[in-house]
C-alpha positions as CSV (number, residue, x, y, z in Angstrom):
1,M,119.0,-182.2,-24.1
2,G,115.8,-182.9,-22.7
3,L,116.5,-186.3,-21.3
4,I,119.4,-184.8,-19.2
5,K,117.1,-181.6,-18.1
6,G,114.3,-184.4,-17.1
7,I,116.8,-186.3,-15.1
8,M,118.0,-183.3,-13.2
9,E,114.2,-182.1,-12.4
10,T,113.3,-185.8,-11.1
11,G,116.4,-186.6,-9.5
12,M,116.5,-190.0,-11.0
13,K,119.3,-192.3,-10.0
14,K,118.7,-195.5,-11.8
15,P,121.1,-196.3,-15.0
16,I,119.4,-195.7,-18.2
17,V,120.6,-197.3,-21.5
18,L,120.0,-195.2,-24.6
19,R,120.0,-196.6,-28.1
20,M,120.5,-193.3,-30.4
21,K,120.9,-192.7,-34.3
22,G,120.9,-189.8,-36.2
23,T,122.7,-186.7,-37.5
24,K,124.1,-185.3,-34.4
25,I,125.0,-188.4,-32.8
26,E,128.6,-187.2,-31.7
27,E,127.1,-184.0,-29.9
28,A,124.6,-186.2,-28.2
29,R,127.5,-188.6,-27.2
30,Q,129.5,-186.0,-25.5
31,I,126.3,-184.1,-23.9
32,I,125.6,-187.6,-22.3
33,S,129.3,-188.3,-21.4
34,D,129.4,-184.9,-19.7
35,S,126.2,-185.1,-17.8
36,G,127.6,-187.4,-15.0
37,F,124.6,-189.3,-14.8
38,N,124.0,-193.3,-15.2
39,L,123.5,-193.0,-19.2
40,F,124.9,-195.9,-21.1
41,F,124.7,-195.0,-24.8
42,T,124.7,-197.4,-27.8
43,E,123.7,-197.1,-31.5
44,D,122.6,-200.6,-31.9
45,L,119.0,-201.9,-30.6
46,E,120.2,-205.4,-30.0
47,E,123.2,-204.3,-27.9
48,A,121.2,-201.6,-25.8
49,A,118.8,-204.5,-24.9
50,M,121.6,-206.7,-23.8
51,K,123.3,-203.8,-22.0
52,A,120.0,-203.2,-19.8
53,V,119.8,-207.1,-19.1
54,K,123.6,-207.0,-17.8
55,I,123.1,-203.9,-15.7
56,T,119.7,-205.4,-14.2
57,E,121.6,-208.6,-13.4
58,I,124.7,-206.7,-11.8
59,L,122.5,-204.4,-9.8
60,K,120.4,-207.7,-8.7
61,M,123.6,-209.5,-7.6
62,A,124.9,-206.5,-5.7
63,R,121.5,-206.0,-3.7
64,E,121.5,-209.7,-2.9
65,A,125.1,-209.4,-1.5
66,K,124.1,-206.2,0.2
67,L,126.9,-204.4,-1.6
68,N,126.6,-200.7,-2.5
69,V,127.3,-200.6,-6.4
70,N,127.7,-197.2,-8.4
71,L,127.6,-197.5,-11.9
72,I,129.4,-194.6,-13.7
């Protein structure tokens, strides 16, 4: 999967919310899950947006409280 390769090459650490639909969704879900990266998966666009907002809020609160938060 190109996304996983790109994350590996750039060393990106920030969480990414993925909205994916298609014919090989289960295979993609397994690759994402096995990658070990901060990738959050959903098939619904609205749910993806809500997850992105919540992740941002959590990380902002953690920074303000000077806490090291690792999203897995």
